[in-house]
C-alpha positions, -999 to 999 in steps of 0.1 A, spaced: 1 0 -6 14 36 -14 5 62 18 -6 98 3 2 120 33 -1 147 15 -33 147 0 -52 126 33 -37 160 57 -52 178 25 -85 168 29 -87 168 65 -79 211 58 -108 215 31 -134 194 57 -119 211 91 -130 245 66 -160 236 49 -190 217 57 -187 196 24 -150 186 7 -157 174 -26 -124 150 -41 -129 150 -75 -104 129 -100 -100 109 -130 -119 75 -126 -95 45 -107 -75 74 -90 -74 65 -55 -99 85 -42 -124 55 -22 -92 42 -11 -82 79 4 -110 86 19 -118 50 38 -91 67 57 -113 94 70 -135 72 87 -168 88 76 -194 79 103 -217 72 72 -208 61 39 -226 60 6 -211 40 -26 -234 51 -56 -225 22 -79 -241 4 -53 -277 -1 -61 -283 -10 -26 -268 25 -17 -287 38 -48 -319 27 -36 -320 41 -7 -319 72 -20 -352 73 -34 -360 93 -8 -323 117 5 -341 141 25 -360 110 48 -324 95 46 -300 121 52 -317 152 75 -312 132 108 -275 121 104 -247 134 127 -210 134 116 -192 128 85 -214 117 52 -195 100 27 -212 98 -8 -191 80 -33 -198 86 -70 -220 112 -65 -221 122 -103 -247 93 -107 -272 119 -81 -261 154 -89 -297 167 -78 -283 162 -40 -264 191 -43 -296 220 -38 -307 191 -6 -268 195 3 -268 229 11 -304 231 25 -288 200 51 -257 216 58 -276 250 59 -301 234 91 -281 205 105 -243 221 121 -237 184 130 -233 177 93 -202 176 70 -205 160 36 -172 141 21 -188 140 -16 -162 119 -42 -167 121 -83 -152 111 -108 -148 145 -130 -177 157 -149 -173 194 -165 -214 196 -157 -212 180 -118 -184 202 -116 -211 233 -122 -239 218 -106 -219 221 -73 -203 252 -72 -232 269 -82 -254 250 -50 -229 250 -30 -212 281 -34 -194 293 -4 -205 256 9 -176 233 -2 -139 231 -12 -128 211 -38 -98 185 -34 -82 177 -68 -67 140 -70 -44 129 -98 -28 93 -99 4 87 -82 33 115 -77 72 105 -72 65 123 -40 44 92 -37 63 63 -52 97 75 -41 130 84 -60 134 48 -72 105 40 -88 102 73 -103 108 55 -141 80 29 -135 58 61 -124 66 78 -157 68 41 -181 33 31 -159 13 63 -153 1 71 -122 -32 56 -120 -27 31 -91 -37 -10 -104 -18 2 -135 10 15 -115 10 -17 -93 8 -44 -121 30 -77 -118 47 -63 -147 48 -40 -175 24 -64 -199 -5 -64 -173 -2 -29 -170 -8 -25 -209 -31 -45 -210 -50 -27 -178 -49 6 -195 -64 -8 -226 -90 -19 -207 -90 19 -189 -93 33 -226 -120 15 -239 -145 21 -208 -138 58 -210 -149 56 -244 -176 39 -247 -191 44 -214 -178 79 -196 -174 103 -230 -209 100 -241 -220 109 -205 -201 140 -211 -224 154 -241 -196 140 -268 -227 120 -289 -201 98 -313 -191 63 -321 -166 55 -298 -139 42 -326 -141 80 -340 -138 91 -297 -104 67 -303 -95 85 -332 -94 120 -317 -78 110 -285 -49 95 -307 -52 129 -328 -49 147 -298 -16 127 -282 4 128 -315 -4 172 -306 14 162 -271 32 183 -259 23 208 -289 6 241 -293 -31 223 -306 -41 234 -338 -80 236 -340 -87 239 -376 -61 211 -382 -82 192 -360 -115 199 -370 -106 195 -410 -98 154 -398 -125 150 -388 -154 174 -410 -160 195 -373 -163 232 -366 -134 248 -341 -161 258 -315 -171 214 -316 -132 209 -311 -129 229 -285 -156 220 -266 -148 185 -268 -115 196 -252 -124 209 -231 -146 183 -216 -115 159 -218 -95 187 -193 -126 192 -174 -120 150 -167 -86 152 -159 -75 131 -192 -58 162 -209 -39 188 -196 -45 221 -220 -17 247 -206 -22 283 -220 6 310 -230 19 336 -211 16 362 -229 27 403 -227 29 438 -242 63 436 -254 77 438 -294 84 406 -303 50 385 -322 48 355 -292 24 324 -299 -13 323 -279 -29 290 -290 -25 271 -255 -3 235 -252 -15 203 -255 -5 169 -231 -25 137 -219 -20 141 -179 -12 107 -171 23 98 -191 10 58 -192 -23 64 -212 1 83 -238 16 58 -236 -9 32 -245 -23 58 -271 13 60 -288 12 13 -288 48 17 -263 46 -9 -236 82 -8 -218 106 4 -211 132 -4 -238 100 7 -265 104 41 -252 140 47 -249 137 43 -286 107 60 -300 109 97 -315 85 104 -286 106 101 -252 115 139 -255 79 146 -258 63 119 -234 91 130 -207 83 169 -210 46 158 -203 54 136 -173 79 160 -155 57 189 -162 26 173 -148 43 162 -114 56 196 -117 22 215 -125 8 196 -94 36 207 -67 29 240 -77 -8 234 -71 -6 235 -41 8 264 -35 -23 278 -55 3 292 -84 -11 289 -124 14 277 -149 18 286 -185 44 277 -213 58 310 -234 74 308 -267 72 337 -297 72 333 -337 108 335 -333 116 300 -319 125 305 -285 106 293 -262 103 277 -217 82 249 -211 64 265 -182 64 299 -164 49 313 -131 48 342 -113 47 341 -69 59 371 -51 63 395 -74 90 376 -97 90 353 -130 94 317 -122 105 292 -155 113 257 -162 127 243 -191 122 200 -194 156 185 -211 160 145 -218 195 138 -221 230 137 -194 242 170 -193 217 196 -205 241 234 -210 223 264 -221 207 274 -250 202 301 -268 165 300 -266 174 299 -223 194 334 -226 162 350 -239 138 336 -220 159 350 -188 160 384 -204 129 389 -220 106 377 -189 126 391 -167 131 357 -152 142 353 -111 157 317 -120 152 289 -149 155 253 -135 162 225 -163 148 193 -152 161 167 -165 161 125 -153 200 126 -140 204 129 -105 232 154 -98 222 192 -95 244 217 -112 253 259 -124 248 267 -162 250 304 -146 240 321 -118 202 323 -121 200 289 -146 203 254 -133 198 219 -139 184 199 -111 163 161 -109 127 165 -115 121 149 -80 145 176 -58 127 200 -76 89 190 -69 99 184 -33 116 220 -33 79 230 -41 57 202 -17 80 212 15 
């Protein structure tokens, strides 16, 4: 069993502040397992037919209960949100812990019905801090979804991930408003995997599917809302250089990305032309999650002349940046010099898969992924 003390502490802290705590994340990311450690006074799983039947008269069921009430798979009955608002306003001895596989519609309804009463905790798969420094390569290869990571071997992990993708395409996505066949959806996701780490071209994707740009944006927004895809927005300021203003796109879980590009073992990944893009996506997701704990919003930066920075954020009035490089000994590049100057960076870190930390310049440092992630979690 892999412990997740940071995530557990975040849930407990949110429970202490809000009458309702929502834990959201992709299917099978460990929400239920982690919530069980809270030891709620009452537990209802809406995927259990017996528990679902109890909610035929939800007010009679819930109104006299006291303590922490856990409701799992809340997306199955979003009509509960107005009732929960009424109950927590009239029964100060109740706390609700609600779990859900993220749906943009569920998030919208809960935010509207429970405004000021609900705090959210976003839970992803395992992080490098969860699995430890010696297992980061397995985490990169298999992804962070617990059953994929802990499978007996790479082939069993690949089989589990393939079935996960099929279930997501055939069962989950139609519930989110995408009304096209599963085979077409798989093609759509494969095309997005081809854009992994690149600036997205909505028109190009639209032409491939015979759909409008606005529809492509809608579908990508839905995948982003279900934590399957990260849409990384560009940072641009009013300077003389022409800047890229379309977002970059990533498949958030590295294991699912590898399944989509048919790479299912380390030697296959090591020889793949997608190796650099895979490293960038994996390392970016790990670091972005660490920064989100401190409420930092992250961006990328790129000029039409080719200068770029993979990750950019602001903190305490200063600008910070990260480049992701898969190599034994990264060196200073012209693009890094331009980013340092144009963005007035306080510091630039170059994240690579090695162990040593060394300076490239007074304001640029090469560092291992886990070392930098720990810096921002601490």
